[in-house]
Backbone as CSV, one residue per row, in Angstrom:
resi,resn,N_x,N_y,N_z,CA_x,CA_y,CA_z,C_x,C_y,C_z
1,MET,162.012,75.316,52.508,160.895,75.336,53.412,159.834,76.294,52.879
2,GLU,158.617,75.817,52.805,157.525,76.614,52.268,156.953,77.530,53.347
3,ILE,156.665,78.766,52.980,156.092,79.730,53.916,154.571,79.598,53.888
4,ASP,153.984,79.463,55.050,152.536,79.366,55.183,151.942,80.766,55.056
5,PRO,151.143,81.015,54.012,150.580,82.363,53.836,149.630,82.749,54.958
6,GLU,149.110,81.771,55.695,148.208,82.047,56.811,148.959,82.540,58.046
7,GLU,150.250,82.243,58.101,151.040,82.607,59.269,151.662,83.987,59.080
8,ASP,151.483,84.839,60.043,152.042,86.186,59.978,153.544,86.086,60.236
9,VAL,154.349,86.405,59.243,155.798,86.296,59.389,156.376,87.458,60.182
10,ARG,155.585,88.488,60.379,156.026,89.631,61.174,155.504,89.480,62.600
11,VAL,155.979,88.441,63.268,155.511,88.146,64.621,155.981,89.227,65.577
12,LYS,155.028,89.724,66.342,155.326,90.745,67.336,156.101,90.107,68.484
13,SER,157.140,90.754,68.907,157.931,90.247,70.020,157.101,90.302,71.285
14,LEU,157.059,89.193,71.997,156.282,89.103,73.224,157.245,88.992,74.388
15,SER,157.192,89.960,75.253,158.070,89.997,76.410,157.388,89.300,77.577
16,VAL,158.018,88.261,78.096,157.486,87.527,79.236,158.270,87.918,80.474
17,GLY,157.599,88.010,81.596,158.263,88.361,82.836,158.331,89.855,83.089
18,ARG,157.404,90.579,82.507,157.373,92.029,82.715,157.096,92.334,84.183
19,ASP,157.473,93.521,84.604,157.196,93.970,85.973,155.727,94.365,86.045
20,LEU,154.920,93.491,86.625,153.481,93.708,86.668,153.088,94.865,87.578
21,ASP,153.928,95.196,88.523,153.632,96.299,89.436,153.590,97.642,88.716
22,LEU,154.264,97.738,87.594,154.306,98.993,86.847,153.130,99.151,85.882
23,MET,152.300,98.122,85.779,151.214,98.119,84.807,149.883,98.396,85.485
24,GLY,149.029,99.144,84.769,147.674,99.391,85.236,146.766,98.227,84.873
25,ILE,145.527,98.301,85.308,144.578,97.216,85.078,144.356,96.977,83.584
26,VAL,144.185,98.036,82.821,143.964,97.883,81.377,145.195,97.250,80.725
27,GLU,146.376,97.706,81.114,147.615,97.136,80.565,147.752,95.669,80.946
28,LEU,147.394,95.321,82.168,147.456,93.927,82.611,146.497,93.059,81.809
29,LYS,145.300,93.564,81.554,144.329,92.807,80.756,144.812,92.631,79.323
30,ASP,145.393,93.675,78.751,145.948,93.579,77.396,147.088,92.570,77.348
31,TYR,147.948,92.624,78.349,149.088,91.712,78.432,148.594,90.269,78.544
32,LEU,147.574,90.052,79.375,147.007,88.721,79.531,146.421,88.227,78.213
33,SER,145.760,89.089,77.476,145.204,88.719,76.175,146.307,88.320,75.201
34,GLU,147.409,89.069,75.214,148.548,88.742,74.354,149.115,87.367,74.712
35,LEU,149.256,87.096,76.005,149.797,85.810,76.451,148.868,84.663,76.066
36,GLU,147.561,84.866,76.226,146.602,83.824,75.861,146.630,83.555,74.361
37,ALA,146.749,84.607,73.562,146.831,84.432,72.105,148.106,83.671,71.735
38,GLU,149.187,83.981,72.404,150.451,83.288,72.132,150.357,81.821,72.533
39,MET,149.709,81.552,73.660,149.528,80.163,74.078,148.726,79.383,73.047
40,GLU,147.692,79.987,72.512,146.872,79.323,71.502,147.685,79.058,70.236
41,ARG,148.507,80.013,69.847,149.359,79.847,68.665,150.335,78.692,68.852
42,VAL,150.899,78.579,70.052,151.841,77.497,70.349,151.110,76.150,70.349
43,LYS,149.919,76.087,70.945,149.143,74.839,70.961,148.823,74.378,69.550
44,GLU,148.463,75.315,68.676,148.173,74.972,67.286,149.414,74.426,66.588
45,LYS,150.558,75.031,66.848,151.805,74.575,66.221,152.172,73.177,66.721
46,ILE,151.985,72.918,68.018,152.259,71.591,68.586,151.363,70.556,67.915
47,SER,150.090,70.884,67.738,149.147,69.973,67.097,149.562,69.671,65.658
48,THR,149.902,70.709,64.915,150.322,70.534,63.523,151.568,69.664,63.429
49,LYS,152.545,69.948,64.276,153.785,69.162,64.245,153.516,67.716,64.650
50,GLY,152.601,67.507,65.599,152.236,66.151,65.996,151.595,65.387,64.853
51,GLU,150.719,66.070,64.101,150.091,65.446,62.938,151.129,65.057,61.895
52,HIS,152.089,65.940,61.662,153.155,65.641,60.690,154.003,64.464,61.159
53,LEU,154.309,64.438,62.441,155.103,63.337,63.008,154.359,62.011,62.864
54,ASN,153.073,62.014,63.152,152.279,60.796,63.025,152.194,60.334,61.570
55,ALA,152.032,61.280,60.668,151.964,60.924,59.242,153.293,60.320,58.787
56,ALA,154.397,60.887,59.233,155.708,60.342,58.864,155.900,58.950,59.470
57,ALA,155.468,58.769,60.687,155.594,57.458,61.342,154.783,56.411,60.577
58,GLU,153.605,56.776,60.102,152.780,55.851,59.326,153.458,55.450,58.024
59,LEU,154.177,56.379,57.411,154.885,56.080,56.157,155.944,55.010,56.349
60,PHE,156.590,55.023,57.492,157.737,54.150,57.711,157.418,52.924,58.565
61,LYS,156.124,52.656,58.792,155.743,51.453,59.531,156.036,50.230,58.689
62,THR,156.416,49.170,59.360,156.674,47.927,58.613,155.628,46.894,58.916
């Protein structure tokens, strides 16, 4: 498997389900930014995998 040089292999662990009551407004905004960035990363990966799946399906069409 080839490593994508554009992808950061040192992915920061993202904790979901944190106790929001213990966080201040700035921490909540930072946390929200982290979650939004992670969502975008996942959407991009879904798109890429979909493109690969479609390309493979085209190869094997009869």
